[in-house]
N, C-alpha and C positions, 0 to 999 in steps of 0.2 A: 825293422818295421818297413812295410811297403805301403805306398800312398798313391792315389790317382784321383784326378778331378774330372767329372763328366757333368756338363751343363751346370757348373757352379756347385755341384755336390762332391765333397771330398770324402773318400773313403780310405781309412788307415787301418792296417792289420798288424797285430803283434801275435806271435805264436809261441807256445811252450811245449816241451815234451813232458808229459806226466807220468811215464813209466810203462811197464809191461805187466801183462797178466795172462793167465791161461783160462780159456773158455773153450768147452767143447774139445778138449785135447789138442787145442791149437794156441799158439802165443798171439797175442794181440798188442799193438803199440798204440798208446793213447796219447792224443794231442789235444790241446786246448787252443782256442784263438779268441782274441778280443778285437772286436771291430767298432771303430768310432765312425759315425756318419756326421759330417758338419754341413750345414747349409750356408754356403757362401753366396747364394743367388739372392735376388730381390723379391723372390715369391715364396709363399708357404707351400710345402710339398708334404706328401704322405707316402711312406713306404707300404706297398700293398702285398708284395709277394716276392719270392727269392727263387733263384735257380743256381744250383752248384754242380760242378763237374769235379769229382774226387779222384784223383790219380794215385794209384798205389802201384809201386814199382813191381809187385808180384801178381797184380790182378788186372782185370780190365777196368775201364772208366766207369764209376758209379755216378748216375745222374739223379739229383734230388731236387724236386720242385715242391714249394709249399706256401701257404699263407703267411705273411708277415715274417717276423724274426722271433723266436723263442715265445710265440704266442702273442706278440704285440704287433700293432701297425702304427708305428710312431709317426706323429705329425711334428714337423720341424719349421718353425717360423724363421725367417732370415736371422742369421747369427746364431741359431740354436744347434746343439748336437745331441746325439743319442749314442750311447755305448752299451754293448752287450757282449756277453761271453758265451761260447758254446764249445763244442768239440767234436772230434771224430776219432774212429777206430781204423787202423790200417793193419794188414797182415804182414807189412815189412816195415823196417825202420825208416824208409824213405818214401815220400810222396808230395803231392802238391794239391791245391784247391784253386779253383777260380770260378767266377760266376758273374751274376748281375742281380741287381734288385729292380723290380718294376715299381715305378712311383708315379704319382699323379701330381700334376702342378695345379694348384687350386685357383690361380689367376686365369690360366688359359684353359683349364679343365682338360688338358691334354696328358695322355700316359707317355712315359719315356723310361728308358732303361739307364741305369748307372751301373758302370763297370766295376766289378770287384777285381783288382789286380790279382794275377797268380802269386800265391804265397807258398812257400816250401815248408813241408813238414819233415823234419830230420831229427832222429835221435842223436844227440851229441856225441855219444861214444861210437857211433857208426861212421862218423865223418873222418876223412883222411886229411 
């Protein structure tokens, strides 16, 4: 697990290798990740969008931007948390992801970024 706190918002990430499969005559490596967002600040906040940089050891970096997370824009009061699961496909057994969540502080009405720390995606059988 990796964790990081930005402006009182703690992001924790757990990853799992889900297996391989063939699609379009090519092998793909499937990974899942679970992210927990904890509000340790004194203000209520809302996640509005996300930005991901997905590193695949055999490909270029893929950038993904979008609204919310898995179709939701969670509001977190002080002391609350939100956990969700998602996944990605790589063309190699090694990679990583990093990014940030855009959030709004309801007290100050200011937008701010919360860093998602870099987390590794590695198939266990491919590790030395």
